PDB file of N, CA, C and O in Angstrom:
ATOM      1  N   MET A   1     156.435  62.325 119.992  1.00  0.00           N
ATOM      2  CA  MET A   1     155.251  62.021 120.183  1.00  0.00           C
ATOM      3  C   MET A   1     155.011  60.786 119.166  1.00  0.00           C
ATOM      4  O   MET A   1     155.510  60.906 118.047  1.00  0.00           O
ATOM      5  N   HIS A   2     154.406  59.802 119.417  1.00  0.00           N
ATOM      6  CA  HIS A   2     154.004  58.741 118.621  1.00  0.00           C
ATOM      7  C   HIS A   2     152.921  59.147 117.737  1.00  0.00           C
ATOM      8  O   HIS A   2     152.022  59.836 118.219  1.00  0.00           O
ATOM      9  N   CYS A   3     152.878  58.775 116.368  1.00  0.00           N
ATOM     10  CA  CYS A   3     151.890  59.367 115.597  1.00  0.00           C
ATOM     11  C   CYS A   3     151.276  58.059 114.721  1.00  0.00           C
ATOM     12  O   CYS A   3     151.949  57.062 114.460  1.00  0.00           O
ATOM     13  N   GLU A   4     150.011  58.236 114.358  1.00  0.00           N
ATOM     14  CA  GLU A   4     149.545  57.085 113.368  1.00  0.00           C
ATOM     15  C   GLU A   4     148.855  57.825 112.318  1.00  0.00           C
ATOM     16  O   GLU A   4     148.354  58.941 112.453  1.00  0.00           O
ATOM     17  N   TYR A   5     148.871  56.986 111.075  1.00  0.00           N
ATOM     18  CA  TYR A   5     148.391  57.664 109.786  1.00  0.00           C
ATOM     19  C   TYR A   5     147.653  56.626 108.927  1.00  0.00           C
ATOM     20  O   TYR A   5     148.276  55.574 108.786  1.00  0.00           O
ATOM     21  N   THR A   6     146.565  56.695 108.379  1.00  0.00           N
ATOM     22  CA  THR A   6     146.081  55.909 107.476  1.00  0.00           C
ATOM     23  C   THR A   6     146.406  56.421 106.142  1.00  0.00           C
ATOM     24  O   THR A   6     145.951  57.501 105.766  1.00  0.00           O
ATOM     25  N   PRO A   7     147.270  55.610 105.313  1.00  0.00           N
ATOM     26  CA  PRO A   7     147.614  56.050 103.949  1.00  0.00           C
ATOM     27  C   PRO A   7     146.544  55.894 102.966  1.00  0.00           C
ATOM     28  O   PRO A   7     145.699  55.011 103.109  1.00  0.00           O
ATOM     29  N   LYS A   8     146.531  56.710 101.964  1.00  0.00           N
ATOM     30  CA  LYS A   8     145.353  56.597 101.051  1.00  0.00           C
ATOM     31  C   LYS A   8     146.055  56.166  99.508  1.00  0.00           C
ATOM     32  O   LYS A   8     147.086  56.679  99.074  1.00  0.00           O
ATOM     33  N   GLY A   9     145.337  55.224  98.878  1.00  0.00           N
ATOM     34  CA  GLY A   9     145.874  54.847  97.620  1.00  0.00           C
ATOM     35  C   GLY A   9     147.087  54.057  97.558  1.00  0.00           C
ATOM     36  O   GLY A   9     147.709  53.987  96.497  1.00  0.00           O
ATOM     37  N   VAL A  10     147.487  53.443  98.623  1.00  0.00           N
ATOM     38  CA  VAL A  10     148.636  52.607  98.483  1.00  0.00           C
ATOM     39  C   VAL A  10     148.321  51.288  99.266  1.00  0.00           C
ATOM     40  O   VAL A  10     147.289  51.108  99.913  1.00  0.00           O
ATOM     41  N   CYS A  11     149.352  50.382  99.122  1.00  0.00           N
ATOM     42  CA  CYS A  11     149.058  48.928  99.813  1.00  0.00           C
ATOM     43  C   CYS A  11     149.133  49.054 101.288  1.00  0.00           C
ATOM     44  O   CYS A  11     148.292  48.392 101.896  1.00  0.00           O
ATOM     45  N   PRO A  12     150.028  49.821 102.055  1.00  0.00           N
ATOM     46  CA  PRO A  12     149.985  49.667 103.525  1.00  0.00           C
ATOM     47  C   PRO A  12     148.650  50.247 103.928  1.00  0.00           C
ATOM     48  O   PRO A  12     148.059  51.140 103.320  1.00  0.00           O
ATOM     49  N   SER A  13     148.240  49.627 105.042  1.00  0.00           N
ATOM     50  CA  SER A  13     146.931  49.825 105.793  1.00  0.00           C
ATOM     51  C   SER A  13     147.257  50.953 106.933  1.00  0.00           C
ATOM     52  O   SER A  13     146.400  51.740 107.336  1.00  0.00           O
ATOM     53  N   LYS A  14     148.505  50.929 107.365  1.00  0.00           N
ATOM     54  CA  LYS A  14     148.738  51.878 108.349  1.00  0.00           C
ATOM     55  C   LYS A  14     150.227  52.243 108.399  1.00  0.00           C
ATOM     56  O   LYS A  14     151.117  51.518 107.955  1.00  0.00           O
ATOM     57  N   LEU A  15     150.421  53.478 109.003  1.00  0.00           N
ATOM     58  CA  LEU A  15     151.841  54.135 109.064  1.00  0.00           C
ATOM     59  C   LEU A  15     151.980  54.561 110.415  1.00  0.00           C
ATOM     60  O   LEU A  15     151.050  55.122 110.996  1.00  0.00           O
ATOM     61  N   GLU A  16     153.098  54.330 110.964  1.00  0.00           N
ATOM     62  CA  GLU A  16     153.294  54.718 112.409  1.00  0.00           C
ATOM     63  C   GLU A  16     154.723  55.334 112.415  1.00  0.00           C
ATOM     64  O   GLU A  16     155.628  54.946 111.676  1.00  0.00           O
ATOM     65  N   PHE A  17     154.820  56.246 113.244  1.00  0.00           N
ATOM     66  CA  PHE A  17     156.238  56.933 113.307  1.00  0.00           C
ATOM     67  C   PHE A  17     156.197  57.876 114.602  1.00  0.00           C
ATOM     68  O   PHE A  17     155.121  58.221 115.091  1.00  0.00           O
ATOM     69  N   ASP A  18     157.379  58.255 115.105  1.00  0.00           N
ATOM     70  CA  ASP A  18     157.626  59.162 116.141  1.00  0.00           C
ATOM     71  C   ASP A  18     158.050  60.403 115.763  1.00  0.00           C
ATOM     72  O   ASP A  18     158.985  60.420 114.963  1.00  0.00           O
ATOM     73  N   LEU A  19     157.552  61.565 116.176  1.00  0.00           N
ATOM     74  CA  LEU A  19     157.756  62.839 115.844  1.00  0.00           C
ATOM     75  C   LEU A  19     158.396  63.528 116.920  1.00  0.00           C
ATOM     76  O   LEU A  19     157.715  63.640 117.939  1.00  0.00           O
ATOM     77  N   ASN A  20     159.778  64.116 116.935  1.00  0.00           N
ATOM     78  CA  ASN A  20     160.469  64.810 117.863  1.00  0.00           C
ATOM     79  C   ASN A  20     160.840  66.103 117.677  1.00  0.00           C
ATOM     80  O   ASN A  20     162.027  66.336 117.448  1.00  0.00           O
ATOM     81  N   GLY A  21     160.000  67.044 117.734  1.00  0.00           N
ATOM     82  CA  GLY A  21     160.171  68.229 117.145  1.00  0.00           C
ATOM     83  C   GLY A  21     159.772  68.029 115.724  1.00  0.00           C
ATOM     84  O   GLY A  21     158.631  67.711 115.389  1.00  0.00           O
ATOM     85  N   ASP A  22     160.904  68.259 114.786  1.00  0.00           N
ATOM     86  CA  ASP A  22     160.423  68.089 113.386  1.00  0.00           C
ATOM     87  C   ASP A  22     161.275  66.887 112.872  1.00  0.00           C
ATOM     88  O   ASP A  22     161.385  66.730 111.656  1.00  0.00           O
ATOM     89  N   VAL A  23     161.840  66.090 113.684  1.00  0.00           N
ATOM     90  CA  VAL A  23     162.645  64.767 113.295  1.00  0.00           C
ATOM     91  C   VAL A  23     161.663  63.598 113.388  1.00  0.00           C
ATOM     92  O   VAL A  23     160.874  63.478 114.326  1.00  0.00           O
ATOM     93  N   VAL A  24     161.753  62.754 112.380  1.00  0.00           N
ATOM     94  CA  VAL A  24     161.023  61.588 112.174  1.00  0.00           C
ATOM     95  C   VAL A  24     161.876  60.525 112.450  1.00  0.00           C
ATOM     96  O   VAL A  24     162.970  60.486 111.887  1.00  0.00           O
ATOM     97  N   THR A  25     161.495  59.538 113.338  1.00  0.00           N
ATOM     98  CA  THR A  25     162.002  58.310 113.807  1.00  0.00           C
ATOM     99  C   THR A  25     161.020  57.078 113.915  1.00  0.00           C
ATOM    100  O   THR A  25     159.802  57.233 114.004  1.00  0.00           O
ATOM    101  N   ASN A  26     161.639  55.838 113.902  1.00  0.00           N
ATOM    102  CA  ASN A  26     160.773  54.807 114.211  1.00  0.00           C
ATOM    103  C   ASN A  26     159.618  54.580 113.206  1.00  0.00           C
ATOM    104  O   ASN A  26     158.458  54.410 113.581  1.00  0.00           O
ATOM    105  N   ILE A  27     159.935  54.584 112.125  1.00  0.00           N
ATOM    106  CA  ILE A  27     158.831  54.442 111.039  1.00  0.00           C
ATOM    107  C   ILE A  27     158.471  53.044 110.885  1.00  0.00           C
ATOM    108  O   ILE A  27     159.345  52.179 110.830  1.00  0.00           O
ATOM    109  N   LYS A  28     157.192  52.766 110.810  1.00  0.00           N
ATOM    110  CA  LYS A  28     156.684  51.399 110.516  1.00  0.00           C
ATOM    111  C   LYS A  28     155.522  51.453 109.635  1.00  0.00           C
ATOM    112  O   LYS A  28     154.592  52.226 109.860  1.00  0.00           O
ATOM    113  N   PHE A  29     155.546  50.655 108.639  1.00  0.00           N
ATOM    114  CA  PHE A  29     154.298  50.409 107.568  1.00  0.00           C
ATOM    115  C   PHE A  29     153.722  49.161 108.047  1.00  0.00           C
ATOM    116  O   PHE A  29     154.412  48.248 108.502  1.00  0.00           O
ATOM    117  N   THR A  30     152.382  49.125 107.936  1.00  0.00           N
ATOM    118  CA  THR A  30     151.673  47.790 108.197  1.00  0.00           C
ATOM    119  C   THR A  30     151.223  47.366 106.859  1.00  0.00           C
ATOM    120  O   THR A  30     150.420  48.057 106.231  1.00  0.00           O
ATOM    121  N   ASP A  31     151.690  46.289 106.403  1.00  0.00           N
ATOM    122  CA  ASP A  31     151.172  45.676 105.018  1.00  0.00           C
ATOM    123  C   ASP A  31     152.079  46.377 104.003  1.00  0.00           C
ATOM    124  O   ASP A  31     152.870  47.234 104.399  1.00  0.00           O
ATOM    125  N   GLY A  32     151.998  46.057 102.761  1.00  0.00           N
ATOM    126  CA  GLY A  32     152.775  46.469 101.659  1.00  0.00           C
ATOM    127  C   GLY A  32     154.005  45.657 101.287  1.00  0.00           C
ATOM    128  O   GLY A  32     154.173  44.494 101.656  1.00  0.00           O
ATOM    129  N   CYS A  33     154.830  46.327 100.552  1.00  0.00           N
ATOM    130  CA  CYS A  33     156.086  45.640 100.135  1.00  0.00           C
ATOM    131  C   CYS A  33     157.098  45.575 101.090  1.00  0.00           C
ATOM    132  O   CYS A  33     157.973  46.439 101.039  1.00  0.00           O
ATOM    133  N   ASP A  34     157.150  44.670 101.997  1.00  0.00           N
ATOM    134  CA  ASP A  34     158.040  44.550 103.240  1.00  0.00           C
ATOM    135  C   ASP A  34     159.542  44.934 103.119  1.00  0.00           C
ATOM    136  O   ASP A  34     160.071  45.616 103.997  1.00  0.00           O
ATOM    137  N   GLY A  35     160.187  44.523 102.094  1.00  0.00           N
ATOM    138  CA  GLY A  35     161.561  44.979 101.991  1.00  0.00           C
ATOM    139  C   GLY A  35     161.645  46.340 101.541  1.00  0.00           C
ATOM    140  O   GLY A  35     162.497  47.064 102.056  1.00  0.00           O
ATOM    141  N   ASN A  36     160.849  46.808 100.616  1.00  0.00           N
ATOM    142  CA  ASN A  36     161.016  48.205 100.072  1.00  0.00           C
ATOM    143  C   ASN A  36     160.534  49.140 101.246  1.00  0.00           C
ATOM    144  O   ASN A  36     161.002  50.273 101.354  1.00  0.00           O
ATOM    145  N   LEU A  37     159.753  48.734 101.976  1.00  0.00           N
ATOM    146  CA  LEU A  37     159.142  49.845 103.093  1.00  0.00           C
ATOM    147  C   LEU A  37     160.197  49.716 104.245  1.00  0.00           C
ATOM    148  O   LEU A  37     160.361  50.732 104.921  1.00  0.00           O
ATOM    149  N   LYS A  38     160.894  48.666 104.544  1.00  0.00           N
ATOM    150  CA  LYS A  38     161.914  48.613 105.471  1.00  0.00           C
ATOM    151  C   LYS A  38     163.024  49.448 105.077  1.00  0.00           C
ATOM    152  O   LYS A  38     163.548  50.142 105.948  1.00  0.00           O
ATOM    153  N   ALA A  39     163.503  49.489 103.776  1.00  0.00           N
ATOM    154  CA  ALA A  39     164.395  50.286 103.291  1.00  0.00           C
ATOM    155  C   ALA A  39     164.155  51.747 103.313  1.00  0.00           C
ATOM    156  O   ALA A  39     164.991  52.562 103.704  1.00  0.00           O
ATOM    157  N   LEU A  40     162.923  52.051 102.856  1.00  0.00           N
ATOM    158  CA  LEU A  40     162.351  53.646 102.900  1.00  0.00           C
ATOM    159  C   LEU A  40     162.409  53.945 104.411  1.00  0.00           C
ATOM    160  O   LEU A  40     162.987  54.990 104.710  1.00  0.00           O
ATOM    161  N   SER A  41     161.918  53.216 105.386  1.00  0.00           N
ATOM    162  CA  SER A  41     161.893  53.503 106.802  1.00  0.00           C
ATOM    163  C   SER A  41     163.309  53.845 107.304  1.00  0.00           C
ATOM    164  O   SER A  41     163.558  54.798 108.043  1.00  0.00           O
ATOM    165  N   ALA A  42     164.238  52.939 106.810  1.00  0.00           N
ATOM    166  CA  ALA A  42     165.754  53.137 107.279  1.00  0.00           C
ATOM    167  C   ALA A  42     166.314  54.423 106.745  1.00  0.00           C
ATOM    168  O   ALA A  42     166.977  55.204 107.427  1.00  0.00           O
ATOM    169  N   VAL A  43     166.011  54.590 105.510  1.00  0.00           N
ATOM    170  CA  VAL A  43     166.581  55.871 104.838  1.00  0.00           C
ATOM    171  C   VAL A  43     166.095  57.081 105.564  1.00  0.00           C
ATOM    172  O   VAL A  43     166.881  57.942 105.958  1.00  0.00           O
ATOM    173  N   VAL A  44     164.783  57.155 105.746  1.00  0.00           N
ATOM    174  CA  VAL A  44     164.327  58.494 106.368  1.00  0.00           C
ATOM    175  C   VAL A  44     164.478  58.603 107.907  1.00  0.00           C
ATOM    176  O   VAL A  44     164.194  59.639 108.508  1.00  0.00           O
ATOM    177  N   ASN A  45     164.914  57.541 108.484  1.00  0.00           N
ATOM    178  CA  ASN A  45     165.005  57.589 109.917  1.00  0.00           C
ATOM    179  C   ASN A  45     165.899  58.726 110.210  1.00  0.00           C
ATOM    180  O   ASN A  45     167.032  58.772 109.730  1.00  0.00           O
ATOM    181  N   GLY A  46     165.394  59.706 111.036  1.00  0.00           N
ATOM    182  CA  GLY A  46     166.305  60.789 111.613  1.00  0.00           C
ATOM    183  C   GLY A  46     166.189  61.947 110.567  1.00  0.00           C
ATOM    184  O   GLY A  46     166.797  62.992 110.801  1.00  0.00           O
ATOM    185  N   MET A  47     165.528  61.837 109.555  1.00  0.00           N
ATOM    186  CA  MET A  47     165.434  63.158 108.700  1.00  0.00           C
ATOM    187  C   MET A  47     164.302  63.949 109.335  1.00  0.00           C
ATOM    188  O   MET A  47     163.558  63.458 110.183  1.00  0.00           O
ATOM    189  N   THR A  48     164.201  65.252 108.867  1.00  0.00           N
ATOM    190  CA  THR A  48     163.332  66.236 109.288  1.00  0.00           C
ATOM    191  C   THR A  48     162.088  65.958 108.340  1.00  0.00           C
ATOM    192  O   THR A  48     162.078  65.205 107.367  1.00  0.00           O
ATOM    193  N   VAL A  49     161.006  66.752 108.849  1.00  0.00           N
ATOM    194  CA  VAL A  49     159.776  66.629 107.996  1.00  0.00           C
ATOM    195  C   VAL A  49     160.062  67.426 106.635  1.00  0.00           C
ATOM    196  O   VAL A  49     159.552  66.998 105.599  1.00  0.00           O
ATOM    197  N   SER A  50     160.692  68.327 106.617  1.00  0.00           N
ATOM    198  CA  SER A  50     161.034  69.122 105.403  1.00  0.00           C
ATOM    199  C   SER A  50     161.969  68.208 104.398  1.00  0.00           C
ATOM    200  O   SER A  50     161.812  68.230 103.177  1.00  0.00           O
ATOM    201  N   GLN A  51     162.882  67.468 105.009  1.00  0.00           N
ATOM    202  CA  GLN A  51     163.728  66.708 104.218  1.00  0.00           C
ATOM    203  C   GLN A  51     162.874  65.563 103.540  1.00  0.00           C
ATOM    204  O   GLN A  51     163.047  65.203 102.376  1.00  0.00           O
ATOM    205  N   ILE A  52     162.059  65.104 104.286  1.00  0.00           N
ATOM    206  CA  ILE A  52     161.197  63.997 103.710  1.00  0.00           C
ATOM    207  C   ILE A  52     160.435  64.441 102.600  1.00  0.00           C
ATOM    208  O   ILE A  52     160.425  63.810 101.543  1.00  0.00           O
ATOM    209  N   GLU A  53     159.701  65.642 102.798  1.00  0.00           N
ATOM    210  CA  GLU A  53     158.944  66.227 101.720  1.00  0.00           C
ATOM    211  C   GLU A  53     159.733  66.451 100.517  1.00  0.00           C
ATOM    212  O   GLU A  53     159.348  66.085  99.407  1.00  0.00           O
ATOM    213  N   GLN A  54     160.982  67.129 100.757  1.00  0.00           N
ATOM    214  CA  GLN A  54     161.828  67.393  99.734  1.00  0.00           C
ATOM    215  C   GLN A  54     162.131  66.314  98.771  1.00  0.00           C
ATOM    216  O   GLN A  54     162.074  66.505  97.556  1.00  0.00           O
ATOM    217  N   TYR A  55     162.473  65.106  99.339  1.00  0.00           N
ATOM    218  CA  TYR A  55     162.910  63.940  98.646  1.00  0.00           C
ATOM    219  C   TYR A  55     161.703  63.079  97.988  1.00  0.00           C
ATOM    220  O   TYR A  55     161.754  62.542  96.882  1.00  0.00           O
ATOM    221  N   PHE A  56     160.766  63.057  98.756  1.00  0.00           N
ATOM    222  CA  PHE A  56     159.638  61.851  98.631  1.00  0.00           C
ATOM    223  C   PHE A  56     158.210  62.414  98.236  1.00  0.00           C
ATOM    224  O   PHE A  56     157.337  61.594  97.948  1.00  0.00           O
ATOM    225  N   SER A  57     157.933  63.729  98.207  1.00  0.00           N
ATOM    226  CA  SER A  57     156.630  64.184  98.087  1.00  0.00           C
ATOM    227  C   SER A  57     156.081  64.081  96.538  1.00  0.00           C
ATOM    228  O   SER A  57     154.882  64.156  96.269  1.00  0.00           O
ATOM    229  N   ASN A  58     156.987  63.922  95.679  1.00  0.00           N
ATOM    230  CA  ASN A  58     156.505  63.974  94.343  1.00  0.00           C
ATOM    231  C   ASN A  58     156.751  62.704  93.519  1.00  0.00           C
ATOM    232  O   ASN A  58     156.773  62.705  92.289  1.00  0.00           O
ATOM    233  N   ILE A  59     156.947  61.539  94.343  1.00  0.00           N
ATOM    234  CA  ILE A  59     157.241  60.365  93.843  1.00  0.00           C
ATOM    235  C   ILE A  59     155.792  59.315  93.568  1.00  0.00           C
ATOM    236  O   ILE A  59     155.040  59.083  94.514  1.00  0.00           O
ATOM    237  N   THR A  60     155.591  58.882  92.530  1.00  0.00           N
ATOM    238  CA  THR A  60     154.402  57.996  92.253  1.00  0.00           C
ATOM    239  C   THR A  60     154.623  56.588  92.034  1.00  0.00           C
ATOM    240  O   THR A  60     155.754  56.196  91.746  1.00  0.00           O
ATOM    241  N   CYS A  61     153.740  55.860  92.133  1.00  0.00           N
ATOM    242  CA  CYS A  61     153.913  54.418  91.892  1.00  0.00           C
ATOM    243  C   CYS A  61     153.222  53.895  90.655  1.00  0.00           C
ATOM    244  O   CYS A  61     152.026  54.160  90.531  1.00  0.00           O
ATOM    245  N   GLY A  62     153.706  53.331  89.918  1.00  0.00           N
ATOM    246  CA  GLY A  62     153.151  52.873  88.647  1.00  0.00           C
ATOM    247  C   GLY A  62     152.357  54.021  88.070  1.00  0.00           C
ATOM    248  O   GLY A  62     152.833  55.147  87.923  1.00  0.00           O
ATOM    249  N   SER A  63     150.878  53.610  87.689  1.00  0.00           N
ATOM    250  CA  SER A  63     149.882  54.531  87.327  1.00  0.00           C
ATOM    251  C   SER A  63     149.132  55.311  88.419  1.00  0.00           C
ATOM    252  O   SER A  63     148.188  56.078  88.231  1.00  0.00           O
ATOM    253  N   ASN A  64     149.730  54.979  89.640  1.00  0.00           N
ATOM    254  CA  ASN A  64     148.914  55.680  90.841  1.00  0.00           C
ATOM    255  C   ASN A  64     149.479  57.226  90.807  1.00  0.00           C
ATOM    256  O   ASN A  64     150.545  57.553  90.285  1.00  0.00           O
ATOM    257  N   THR A  65     148.606  58.067  91.430  1.00  0.00           N
ATOM    258  CA  THR A  65     148.966  59.348  91.562  1.00  0.00           C
ATOM    259  C   THR A  65     149.740  59.692  92.970  1.00  0.00           C
ATOM    260  O   THR A  65     150.057  60.836  93.295  1.00  0.00           O
ATOM    261  N   THR A  66     149.971  58.617  93.682  1.00  0.00           N
ATOM    262  CA  THR A  66     150.753  58.522  95.026  1.00  0.00           C
ATOM    263  C   THR A  66     151.579  57.425  95.097  1.00  0.00           C
ATOM    264  O   THR A  66     151.701  56.677  94.127  1.00  0.00           O
ATOM    265  N   SER A  67     152.206  57.227  96.212  1.00  0.00           N
ATOM    266  CA  SER A  67     153.231  56.325  96.353  1.00  0.00           C
ATOM    267  C   SER A  67     153.323  56.024  97.899  1.00  0.00           C
ATOM    268  O   SER A  67     152.701  56.785  98.641  1.00  0.00           O
ATOM    269  N   CYS A  68     153.967  55.091  98.397  1.00  0.00           N
ATOM    270  CA  CYS A  68     154.144  54.964  99.786  1.00  0.00           C
ATOM    271  C   CYS A  68     154.922  56.101 100.453  1.00  0.00           C
ATOM    272  O   CYS A  68     154.588  56.617 101.520  1.00  0.00           O
ATOM    273  N   SER A  69     155.910  56.416  99.780  1.00  0.00           N
ATOM    274  CA  SER A  69     156.980  57.555 100.140  1.00  0.00           C
ATOM    275  C   SER A  69     156.307  58.768 100.144  1.00  0.00           C
ATOM    276  O   SER A  69     156.528  59.597 101.028  1.00  0.00           O
ATOM    277  N   MET A  70     155.437  58.978  99.169  1.00  0.00           N
ATOM    278  CA  MET A  70     154.513  60.234  99.126  1.00  0.00           C
ATOM    279  C   MET A  70     153.476  60.299 100.389  1.00  0.00           C
ATOM    280  O   MET A  70     153.184  61.269 101.088  1.00  0.00           O
ATOM    281  N   GLN A  71     153.107  59.212 100.439  1.00  0.00           N
ATOM    282  CA  GLN A  71     152.026  59.214 101.691  1.00  0.00           C
ATOM    283  C   GLN A  71     152.869  59.463 103.020  1.00  0.00           C
ATOM    284  O   GLN A  71     152.372  60.074 103.966  1.00  0.00           O
ATOM    285  N   LEU A  72     154.050  59.007 103.047  1.00  0.00           N
ATOM    286  CA  LEU A  72     154.919  59.173 104.331  1.00  0.00           C
ATOM    287  C   LEU A  72     155.236  60.706 104.460  1.00  0.00           C
ATOM    288  O   LEU A  72     155.217  61.283 105.548  1.00  0.00           O
ATOM    289  N   ALA A  73     155.521  61.305 103.302  1.00  0.00           N
ATOM    290  CA  ALA A  73     155.679  62.779 103.262  1.00  0.00           C
ATOM    291  C   ALA A  73     154.486  63.457 103.683  1.00  0.00           C
ATOM    292  O   ALA A  73     154.609  64.351 104.520  1.00  0.00           O
ATOM    293  N   HIS A  74     153.227  63.140 103.183  1.00  0.00           N
ATOM    294  CA  HIS A  74     151.827  63.751 103.516  1.00  0.00           C
ATOM    295  C   HIS A  74     151.682  63.528 105.179  1.00  0.00           C
ATOM    296  O   HIS A  74     151.409  64.438 105.962  1.00  0.00           O
ATOM    297  N   ALA A  75     151.898  62.274 105.512  1.00  0.00           N
ATOM    298  CA  ALA A  75     151.597  61.888 107.025  1.00  0.00           C
ATOM    299  C   ALA A  75     152.513  62.693 108.027  1.00  0.00           C
ATOM    300  O   ALA A  75     152.032  63.153 109.063  1.00  0.00           O
ATOM    301  N   VAL A  76     153.714  62.839 107.731  1.00  0.00           N
ATOM    302  CA  VAL A  76     154.617  63.571 108.659  1.00  0.00           C
ATOM    303  C   VAL A  76     154.318  65.171 108.672  1.00  0.00           C
ATOM    304  O   VAL A  76     154.381  65.831 109.709  1.00  0.00           O
ATOM    305  N   ARG A  77     154.027  65.646 107.566  1.00  0.00           N
ATOM    306  CA  ARG A  77     153.671  67.003 107.276  1.00  0.00           C
ATOM    307  C   ARG A  77     152.448  67.218 108.199  1.00  0.00           C
ATOM    308  O   ARG A  77     152.541  68.037 109.114  1.00  0.00           O
ATOM    309  N   GLU A  78     151.281  66.505 107.998  1.00  0.00           N
ATOM    310  CA  GLU A  78     150.024  66.594 108.418  1.00  0.00           C
ATOM    311  C   GLU A  78     150.156  66.535 110.110  1.00  0.00           C
ATOM    312  O   GLU A  78     149.624  67.366 110.847  1.00  0.00           O
ATOM    313  N   LYS A  79     150.863  65.540 110.517  1.00  0.00           N
ATOM    314  CA  LYS A  79     151.011  65.442 112.014  1.00  0.00           C
ATOM    315  C   LYS A  79     151.808  66.558 112.620  1.00  0.00           C
ATOM    316  O   LYS A  79     151.486  67.053 113.700  1.00  0.00           O
ATOM    317  N   TYR A  80     152.823  66.945 111.944  1.00  0.00           N
ATOM    318  CA  TYR A  80     153.677  68.003 112.324  1.00  0.00           C
ATOM    319  C   TYR A  80     152.859  69.221 112.637  1.00  0.00           C
ATOM    320  O   TYR A  80     152.914  69.814 113.714  1.00  0.00           O
ATOM    321  N   ASN A  81     152.047  69.577 111.555  1.00  0.00           N
ATOM    322  CA  ASN A  81     151.170  70.793 111.444  1.00  0.00           C
ATOM    323  C   ASN A  81     150.325  70.599 112.646  1.00  0.00           C
ATOM    324  O   ASN A  81     150.353  71.513 113.471  1.00  0.00           O
ATOM    325  N   GLU A  82     149.612  69.615 112.878  1.00  0.00           N
ATOM    326  CA  GLU A  82     148.614  69.336 113.987  1.00  0.00           C
ATOM    327  C   GLU A  82     149.264  69.581 115.443  1.00  0.00           C
ATOM    328  O   GLU A  82     148.720  70.163 116.382  1.00  0.00           O
ATOM    329  N   LEU A  83     150.468  69.043 115.421  1.00  0.00           N
ATOM    330  CA  LEU A  83     151.027  69.317 116.865  1.00  0.00           C
ATOM    331  C   LEU A  83     151.633  70.768 116.967  1.00  0.00           C
ATOM    332  O   LEU A  83     151.966  71.170 118.082  1.00  0.00           O
ATOM    333  N   ASN A  84     151.769  71.456 116.028  1.00  0.00           N
ATOM    334  CA  ASN A  84     152.279  72.790 115.920  1.00  0.00           C
ATOM    335  C   ASN A  84     151.195  73.941 115.605  1.00  0.00           C
ATOM    336  O   ASN A  84     151.523  75.080 115.274  1.00  0.00           O
ATOM    337  N   ALA A  85     150.033  73.559 115.731  1.00  0.00           N
ATOM    338  CA  ALA A  85     148.992  74.573 115.297  1.00  0.00           C
ATOM    339  C   ALA A  85     148.686  75.535 116.385  1.00  0.00           C
ATOM    340  O   ALA A  85     147.860  76.429 116.205  1.00  0.00           O
TER     341      ALA A  85
END
């Protein structure tokens, strides 16, 4: 299922991904650090929701309390929980 999420506290204005069961694919960030976000998207493509949370849920960016990768972890968990409620 195609999902959209509005990240909070980071540069990207939108995050899109497909959720197939608990597997995340086709990740796309709108705005933000293009190269870094393409790399993050490539690395997590095919990971499960739990794997993304394990690796990325506690990463911050500079003095922020969140990061693009942390927002991705929040997004995939939130959408997974909504679809499996």
